[in-house]
C-alpha positions in Angstrom: -9.7 -10.1 3.9 -9.3 -14.5 3.6 -7.6 -16.3 1.9 -8.9 -15.3 -1.7 -7.1 -11.5 -1.2 -4.4 -13.1 -0.7 -1.9 -14.4 -4.4 0.1 -17.2 -2.5 2.1 -18.3 -5.6 3.5 -14.2 -5.6 4.6 -14.6 -1.8 6.1 -17.8 -3.3 8.2 -16.5 -5.8 9.1 -13.5 -3.4 10.3 -16.2 -0.5 12.3 -18.0 -3.2 14.6 -14.9 -3.2 15.6 -15.5 0.3 18.0 -17.4 1.1 16.6 -18.6 4.5 14.6 -17.8 7.1 16.8 -14.8 8.8 16.6 -12.7 5.2 12.3 -13.6 4.9 11.9 -12.5 8.8 14.1 -9.1 7.6 11.4 -8.8 4.6 8.3 -9.5 6.2 9.7 -6.9 9.2 10.9 -3.8 6.3 7.2 -4.5 4.9 5.0 -4.3 8.4 7.7 -1.3 8.7 7.4 0.2 6.1 3.3 0.0 6.0 3.1 1.3 9.7 4.9 4.7 7.7 2.8 4.6 4.8 -0.6 3.7 6.8 0.2 6.8 9.0 0.4 9.3 6.2 -2.1 7.8 4.0 -4.7 8.7 7.3 -2.6 12.0 8.0 -3.1 13.3 4.9 -6.8 12.0 4.6 -7.7 14.0 7.6 -5.8 17.3 6.0 -7.7 16.4 3.3 -4.4 16.7 1.5 -5.9 14.5 -1.0 -2.8 14.2 -3.4 -0.8 13.5 -1.0 -2.9 10.6 0.1 -3.0 9.7 -3.4 0.4 8.8 -3.4 0.7 7.2 -0.2 -1.8 5.2 -1.5 0.2 4.1 -4.7 2.4 2.9 -2.2 0.8 1.0 -0.5 -0.8 -1.0 -3.8 2.6 -1.3 -4.7 4.2 -3.1 -1.5 0.7 -5.4 -0.5 1.6 -6.5 -4.5 4.9 -7.3 -3.6 3.4 -9.5 -1.1 0.4 -10.5 -2.9 -1.6 -9.4 -0.5 -4.1 -8.3 -3.5 -7.1 -7.3 -1.4 -5.1 -4.6 0.3 -3.9 -3.4 -2.5 -7.7 -3.5 -5.1 -8.8 -1.4 -1.8 -5.5 0.8 -1.3 -6.0 1.7 -5.8 -9.6 2.4 -5.2 -8.5 5.1 -2.4 -6.0 7.0 -4.9 -8.4 6.8 -7.3 -10.7 7.9 -5.0 -8.1 10.8 -3.5 -7.1 12.1 -7.5 -10.6 13.1 -8.0 -10.9 15.0 -4.7 -8.5 17.4 -5.3 -9.7 20.4 -6.6 -8.6 21.4 -10.1 -5.1 23.7 -9.6 -5.8 27.3 -8.7 -9.0 26.4 -7.1 -10.0 25.9 -3.4 -13.3 23.9 -2.2 
């Protein structure tokens, strides 16, 4: 990722909602904690070939990264979500 993969205005807008650095720290900590949990779920579901669950995790990653302006990661997560949904066999059929 590069600086071009980030929407700095979106992050500035999010920062403006915080009263001080302590709130900003709490916000970043919560984002990092959630990102780690979602990434682990995404990896686990992918290895299990549980594509709908993987797509749901990717959707959540995209939403969280969009909120903080990480548009490069958001694009990658949305692409993965589309691929995972397309990989799920129709109901009642197994690969």
